[in-house]
NUFI-381501 format. One record per residue (C-alpha): residue in one letter; residue number from 1; x, y, z. Coordinates in Angstrom, 2 decimals. Layout:
<nodes>
NODE   type   seq        xx        yy        zz
NODE      A   NUM         X         Y         Z
...
</nodes>
This chain:
<nodes>
NODE   type   seq        xx        yy        zz
NODE      X     1     -0.06      0.12     -0.02
NODE      X     2      1.39      3.34     -1.11
NODE      X     3      0.83      6.87     -2.48
NODE      X     4      3.09      9.33     -3.79
NODE      X     5      1.47     11.72     -1.33
NODE      X     6      3.27     10.03      1.45
NODE      X     7      6.34     12.03      0.73
NODE      X     8      7.01     15.33      2.40
NODE      X     9      8.65     17.94      0.53
NODE      X    10      8.30     21.75      1.13
NODE      X    11     11.11     24.38      0.80
NODE      X    12     13.76     22.07      2.42
NODE      X    13     12.08     22.12      5.70
NODE      X    14     11.72     18.36      5.76
NODE      X    15     15.54     18.32      5.90
NODE      X    16     15.72     19.94      9.27
NODE      X    17     14.47     16.71     10.90
NODE      X    18     16.65     13.72     10.72
NODE      X    19     13.83     11.56      9.29
NODE      X    20     14.20     10.81      5.65
NODE      X    21     10.79     12.26      4.64
NODE      X    22     11.09     10.84      1.05
NODE      X    23     11.98      7.41      2.04
NODE      X    24      8.75      5.83      1.10
NODE      X    25      9.02      6.69     -2.51
NODE      X    26     12.65      5.53     -2.48
NODE      X    27     11.45      2.02     -1.15
NODE      X    28      8.95      1.66     -4.11
NODE      X    29     11.54      2.70     -6.55
NODE      X    30     13.85      0.24     -5.32
NODE      X    31     11.35     -2.52     -5.47
NODE      X    32     10.39     -1.37     -9.15
NODE      X    33     13.89     -1.54    -10.22
NODE      X    34     14.18     -5.15     -8.90
NODE      X    35     11.04     -6.04    -10.83
NODE      X    36      9.19     -7.12     -7.74
NODE      X    37      6.25     -4.78     -8.16
NODE      X    38      4.80     -2.48    -11.02
NODE      X    39      2.24      0.31    -10.63
NODE      X    40     -0.57     -2.08    -11.00
NODE      X    41      0.32     -4.13     -8.03
NODE      X    42      0.38     -1.14     -5.60
NODE      X    43     -2.92     -0.27     -3.75
NODE      X    44     -3.20      3.47     -3.73
NODE      X    45     -3.59      4.77     -0.11
NODE      X    46     -6.44      7.11      0.44
NODE      X    47     -6.15     10.18      2.83
NODE      X    48     -8.00      9.38      6.15
NODE      X    49    -10.85     11.81      6.62
NODE      X    50    -11.68     13.60      9.92
NODE      X    51    -14.55     11.26     10.26
NODE      X    52    -12.16      8.20     10.21
NODE      X    53     -9.80      9.97     12.57
NODE      X    54    -12.51     10.61     15.09
NODE      X    55    -12.66      6.82     15.40
NODE      X    56     -9.71      7.08     17.96
NODE      X    57     -8.76     10.77     18.10
NODE      X    58    -10.65     13.41     20.08
NODE      X    59    -12.15     16.47     18.29
NODE      X    60    -10.15     18.47     20.80
NODE      X    61     -6.92     17.10     19.60
NODE      X    62     -7.89     17.28     15.77
NODE      X    63     -8.73     21.00     16.40
NODE      X    64     -5.14     21.43     17.97
NODE      X    65     -3.61     20.40     14.76
NODE      X    66     -5.00     23.52     13.15
NODE      X    67     -2.24     25.61     15.16
NODE      X    68      0.99     25.42     13.27
NODE      X    69      3.07     25.58     16.47
NODE      X    70      1.42     22.46     17.70
NODE      X    71      2.36     20.64     14.55
NODE      X    72      5.99     21.98     14.87
NODE      X    73      6.05     20.57     18.21
NODE      X    74      4.76     17.10     17.05
NODE      X    75      7.19     16.99     14.03
NODE      X    76     10.05     18.45     15.78
NODE      X    77     10.68     20.97     12.94
NODE      X    78     10.53     24.34     14.59
NODE      X    79     10.17     26.68     11.61
NODE      X    80      6.82     25.01     10.60
NODE      X    81      5.36     27.11     13.58
NODE      X    82      5.82     30.19     11.31
NODE      X    83      3.99     28.80      8.30
NODE      X    84      0.23     29.50      7.61
NODE      X    85     -1.73     26.43      8.84
NODE      X    86     -3.28     25.88      5.26
NODE      X    87      0.30     25.18      4.12
NODE      X    88      1.08     22.96      7.15
NODE      X    89     -2.20     20.91      6.41
NODE      X    90     -1.44     20.51      2.77
NODE      X    91      2.27     19.84      2.96
NODE      X    92      3.00     18.30      6.41
NODE      X    93     -0.32     16.81      7.63
NODE      X    94     -1.83     15.53      4.58
NODE      X    95      1.09     13.05      3.69
NODE      X    96      0.64     11.76      7.37
NODE      X    97     -3.18     11.50      6.94
NODE      X    98     -2.55      9.51      3.64
NODE      X    99     -0.13      7.18      5.27
NODE      X   100     -2.75      6.54      8.18
NODE      X   101     -5.42      5.88      5.56
NODE      X   102     -2.76      3.48      4.14
NODE      X   103     -2.55      1.55      7.32
NODE      X   104     -6.31      1.28      7.71
NODE      X   105     -6.52     -0.24      4.33
NODE      X   106     -3.49     -2.41      4.82
NODE      X   107     -5.29     -3.87      7.82
NODE      X   108     -8.18     -4.95      5.77
NODE      X   109     -5.93     -6.39      2.98
NODE      X   110     -3.88     -8.32      5.47
NODE      X   111     -6.98     -9.96      6.79
NODE      X   112     -8.21    -10.85      3.05
NODE      X   113     -4.81    -12.25      2.05
NODE      X   114     -2.67    -13.17      4.83
NODE      X   115     -0.39    -10.24      4.66
NODE      X   116     -0.03     -6.56      3.76
NODE      X   117      2.69     -3.99      3.86
NODE      X   118      2.01     -0.29      4.18
NODE      X   119      5.17      1.20      2.98
NODE      X   120      4.49      4.23      5.23
NODE      X   121      2.90      4.49      8.81
NODE      X   122      3.82      3.29     12.19
NODE      X   123      3.29      6.58     13.96
NODE      X   124      3.55      4.73     17.28
NODE      X   125      4.07      7.77     19.47
NODE      X   126      0.52      9.25     18.98
NODE      X   127     -2.45      8.43     20.97
NODE      X   128     -6.05      9.52     20.71
NODE      X   129     -5.47     12.82     22.49
NODE      X   130     -1.80     13.62     21.99
NODE      X   131      0.89     13.51     19.15
NODE      X   132      4.71     13.43     19.62
NODE      X   133      7.93     12.25     18.07
NODE      X   134      6.99     12.99     14.22
NODE      X   135      3.75     11.07     14.89
NODE      X   136      0.49     13.30     14.45
NODE      X   137     -2.09     10.40     13.86
NODE      X   138     -2.49      7.00     15.84
NODE      X   139     -2.66      4.97     12.68
NODE      X   140     -1.80      1.56     14.59
NODE      X   141     -4.67      2.26     16.84
NODE      X   142     -7.00      3.23     14.06
NODE      X   143     -6.19      0.17     11.98
NODE      X   144     -7.04     -2.17     14.88
NODE      X   145    -10.19     -0.47     15.84
NODE      X   146    -11.40     -0.40     12.17
NODE      X   147    -10.90     -4.20     12.02
NODE      X   148    -12.42     -4.70     15.29
NODE      X   149    -15.50     -2.75     14.17
NODE      X   150    -15.82     -3.49     10.58
NODE      X   151    -14.37     -7.05      9.88
NODE      X   152    -16.23     -9.98     11.28
NODE      X   153    -14.06    -12.65     12.97
NODE      X   154    -11.32    -10.00     14.12
NODE      X   155    -11.63     -9.40     17.75
NODE      X   156     -7.94    -10.03     18.97
NODE      X   157     -4.80     -8.30     17.91
NODE      X   158     -1.15     -8.53     18.81
NODE      X   159      1.16     -5.51     18.19
NODE      X   160      4.86     -6.35     17.77
NODE      X   161      6.70     -3.11     17.99
NODE      X   162     10.33     -3.51     16.96
NODE      X   163     11.12      0.11     16.54
NODE      X   164     14.14      1.40     18.51
NODE      X   165     11.66      3.63     20.58
NODE      X   166      9.09      2.50     22.89
NODE      X   167      5.55      2.61     21.34
NODE      X   168      3.80      4.80     23.92
NODE      X   169      0.92      5.86     21.79
NODE      X   170     -0.74      2.55     21.05
NODE      X   171      0.29      1.56     24.54
NODE      X   172     -1.88      4.53     26.07
NODE      X   173     -4.79      3.66     23.64
NODE      X   174     -4.93      0.01     24.55
NODE      X   175     -3.84      0.33     28.05
NODE      X   176     -7.05     -1.50     29.55
NODE      X   177     -8.03     -3.38     26.59
NODE      X   178     -7.83     -7.18     27.05
NODE      X   179     -8.17     -7.81     23.17
NODE      X   180     -4.88     -6.32     22.40
NODE      X   181     -1.65     -7.81     23.35
NODE      X   182      1.53     -5.62     22.98
NODE      X   183      5.26     -6.72     22.81
NODE      X   184      7.77     -3.97     22.75
NODE      X   185     11.38     -4.16     22.22
NODE      X   186     13.26     -0.88     22.59
NODE      X   187     16.26      0.97     23.68
NODE      X   188     15.52      1.45     27.37
NODE      X   189     17.31      4.87     27.61
NODE      X   190     15.88      7.04     24.82
NODE      X   191     12.77      8.74     23.99
NODE      X   192      9.99      8.68     25.08
NODE      X   193     10.58      6.97     28.52
NODE      X   194      6.94      6.91     29.24
NODE      X   195      6.69      4.96     32.33
NODE      X   196      2.78      4.97     32.38
NODE      X   197      2.39      3.59     29.13
NODE      X   198      4.83      0.72     29.82
NODE      X   199      2.07     -0.70     31.99
NODE      X   200      0.28     -1.83     28.85
NODE      X   201      3.23     -3.83     27.42
NODE      X   202      2.60     -7.64     28.21
NODE      X   203      5.97     -8.68     26.76
NODE      X   204      8.55     -6.02     27.36
NODE      X   205     12.22     -6.23     25.95
NODE      X   206     14.34     -3.41     27.21
NODE      X   207     17.66     -3.14     25.23
NODE      X   208     20.94     -1.57     26.14
NODE      X   209     22.91      0.96     24.19
NODE      X   210     24.70     -0.64     21.17
NODE      X   211     23.03     -4.00     21.18
NODE      X   212     24.22     -5.97     18.34
NODE      X   213     22.83     -8.70     16.03
NODE      X   214     23.34    -11.96     17.94
NODE      X   215     21.74    -10.71     21.15
NODE      X   216     19.18     -8.99     19.38
NODE      X   217     18.01    -11.54     17.00
NODE      X   218     17.98    -14.18     19.82
NODE      X   219     15.64    -11.94     22.01
NODE      X   220     13.34    -11.16     19.08
NODE      X   221     12.84    -14.84     18.17
NODE      X   222     12.35    -15.89     21.83
NODE      X   223      9.87    -13.20     22.56
NODE      X   224      7.91    -13.14     19.17
NODE      X   225      7.30    -16.97     19.53
NODE      X   226      6.66    -16.49     23.12
NODE      X   227      3.94    -13.74     22.41
NODE      X   228      2.27    -15.76     19.82
NODE      X   229      2.22    -18.75     21.87
NODE      X   230      0.93    -16.78     24.92
NODE      X   231     -1.99    -14.97     23.09
NODE      X   232     -3.83    -16.10     19.93
NODE      X   233     -4.69    -13.04     17.78
NODE      X   234     -6.71    -12.64     14.76
NODE      X   235     -4.07    -10.14     13.12
NODE      X   236     -0.43     -9.12     14.05
NODE      X   237      0.53     -5.53     13.51
NODE      X   238      4.23     -5.41     13.09
NODE      X   239      5.91     -1.90     13.52
NODE      X   240      9.07     -2.58     11.66
NODE      X   241     11.15      0.51     12.48
NODE      X   242     14.78      0.64     10.92
NODE      X   243     16.14      3.03     13.56
NODE      X   244     17.72     -0.04     15.21
NODE      X   245     20.33      0.21     12.23
NODE      X   246     23.90      0.79     13.57
NODE      X   247     24.80      4.57     13.35
NODE      X   248     21.38      5.68     13.75
NODE      X   249     21.40      9.06     15.39
NODE      X   250     18.36      8.49     17.59
NODE      X   251     18.03      4.72     17.93
NODE      X   252     21.24      3.98     19.87
NODE      X   253     21.47      0.31     18.85
NODE      X   254     23.88     -1.31     16.59
NODE      X   255     22.02     -3.76     14.42
NODE      X   256     23.45     -4.43     10.87
NODE      X   257     21.57     -4.25      7.51
NODE      X   258     21.53     -7.96      7.51
NODE      X   259     20.35     -8.29     10.93
NODE      X   260     17.21     -6.05     10.17
NODE      X   261     16.40     -8.22      7.21
NODE      X   262     16.68    -11.39      9.50
NODE      X   263     14.53     -9.65     11.81
NODE      X   264     11.67     -9.03      9.71
NODE      X   265     11.91    -12.76      8.34
NODE      X   266     11.50    -13.96     12.01
NODE      X   267      8.44    -12.04     12.57
NODE      X   268      6.99    -13.01      9.26
NODE      X   269      7.84    -16.62      9.50
NODE      X   270      6.18    -16.75     13.09
NODE      X   271      3.09    -15.20     11.96
NODE      X   272      2.75    -16.90      8.51
NODE      X   273      3.36    -20.52     10.00
NODE      X   274      0.53    -19.89     12.36
NODE      X   275     -1.62    -18.73      9.53
NODE      X   276     -2.14    -15.17     11.43
NODE      X   277     -2.80    -12.38      9.15
NODE      X   278      0.17     -9.89      9.46
NODE      X   279      0.16     -6.10      8.80
NODE      X   280      3.68     -4.49      8.59
NODE      X   281      4.35     -0.71      8.81
NODE      X   282      7.72      0.86      8.38
NODE      X   283      7.95      3.50     11.20
NODE      X   284     11.18      5.12     12.27
NODE      X   285     14.60      5.05     10.57
NODE      X   286     16.90      8.10     10.34
NODE      X   287     19.66      7.43      7.92
NODE      X   288     19.56      7.71      4.14
NODE      X   289     20.25      3.84      3.53
NODE      X   290     17.18      2.68      5.48
NODE      X   291     15.03      2.89      2.27
NODE      X   292     17.24      0.40      0.69
NODE      X   293     17.31     -1.90      3.66
NODE      X   294     13.55     -1.97      3.74
NODE      X   295     13.43     -2.74      0.21
NODE      X   296     15.91     -5.51      0.61
NODE      X   297     13.97     -6.93      3.43
NODE      X   298     10.66     -7.10      1.44
NODE      X   299     12.59     -8.74     -1.38
NODE      X   300     13.94    -11.43      1.09
NODE      X   301     10.37    -12.04      2.50
NODE      X   302      9.45    -12.58     -1.18
NODE      X   303     12.23    -14.91     -2.05
NODE      X   304     11.43    -17.13      0.97
NODE      X   305      7.82    -17.44     -0.08
NODE      X   306      6.55    -15.60      2.98
NODE      X   307      4.74    -13.02      0.68
NODE      X   308      3.48    -15.55     -1.88
NODE      X   309      0.07    -15.51     -2.94
NODE      X   310     -0.87    -19.18     -2.37
NODE      X   311     -0.32    -18.91      1.37
NODE      X   312     -2.82    -16.25      1.97
NODE      X   313     -4.54    -16.92      5.25
NODE      X   314     -7.80    -16.90      3.36
NODE      X   315     -6.60    -19.80      1.23
NODE      X   316     -7.56    -18.23     -2.09
NODE      X   317     -5.29    -19.30     -5.10
NODE      X   318     -3.24    -16.60     -7.02
NODE      X   319     -5.50    -16.53    -10.01
NODE      X   320     -8.15    -14.60     -8.02
NODE      X   321     -5.71    -12.77     -5.77
NODE      X   322     -5.19     -9.59     -7.65
NODE      X   323     -9.02     -9.15     -7.82
NODE      X   324     -9.13     -9.60     -4.28
NODE      X   325     -6.81     -6.79     -3.77
NODE      X   326     -8.90     -4.55     -6.06
NODE      X   327    -12.09     -5.44     -4.21
NODE      X   328    -10.62     -4.84     -0.84
NODE      X   329     -9.21     -1.56     -1.93
NODE      X   330    -12.49     -0.65     -3.36
NODE      X   331    -14.29     -1.76     -0.18
NODE      X   332    -12.03      0.54      1.94
NODE      X   333    -12.02      3.54     -0.43
NODE      X   334    -14.60      5.03      1.82
NODE      X   335    -12.74      4.29      5.16
NODE      X   336    -15.33      5.82      7.55
NODE      X   337    -17.45      3.55      9.77
NODE      X   338    -20.99      3.31      8.64
</nodes>
């Protein structure tokens, strides 16, 4: 799931934050170069509307986003505070709303065919009433709540959050919801350090500065298997941040590109072997090479048969799968709850 509208470009302001605000398009271009995908195999994400967002967000919070200084604080780009809000809405928030719509759509697609990847999304620091850490909309919470309320047979979800930072947004949203199991592995010393939100984590993996591949992959394998054995979900939402990469200015861990590719393989293999639909979002990553690593990981998943059409959870053969994608996208073209 992708849209060119994901990418944030405006007078170079996006370069004032370490996040590569064009990485999503770069991932798609790499996958096209490798002949894995073409335009007709991409489900076009649609922008989430206010009605969609209100499924999780308070009206008070959405109204706050009409103040440019609030958006500047959330995105950590101070000059945004001095821009007219109509510019901020169009150039900064619309891309984030489109990625949020993409995550919601990808949730439905994952249930239909066994897996889906939103090339954007993963705004795990945003909750229903508060944004932060470059996250203005709670797309993970929204995707799960849409599935619970709109898709029969989906009543339990597991979030596997492997971004370098604690996913305090979805943790606050699902604090007392027994339908949602959260596993979170993160650098214990960095943002956000949200002690209250940690109470929602069912399987907490707190990592030390400079954790490397061997220790990290062993912990991921052990805890992903443990999480899926402990709680039987109807969908896995996988927050696959690449800010665990060695040298990332914000993550503080030391995982190699090959380690990230292997991590994603571990998570997909665990979900697919249990025939649990999996939705992947790409979340954080603050180096220019992260787009290439995300693309390499998707190529690896495909080469291993973990993205093949025949293994879809619904058991539909490949001949009808492309039509299923089109039907699912059409079904979710109007995202709002009826």
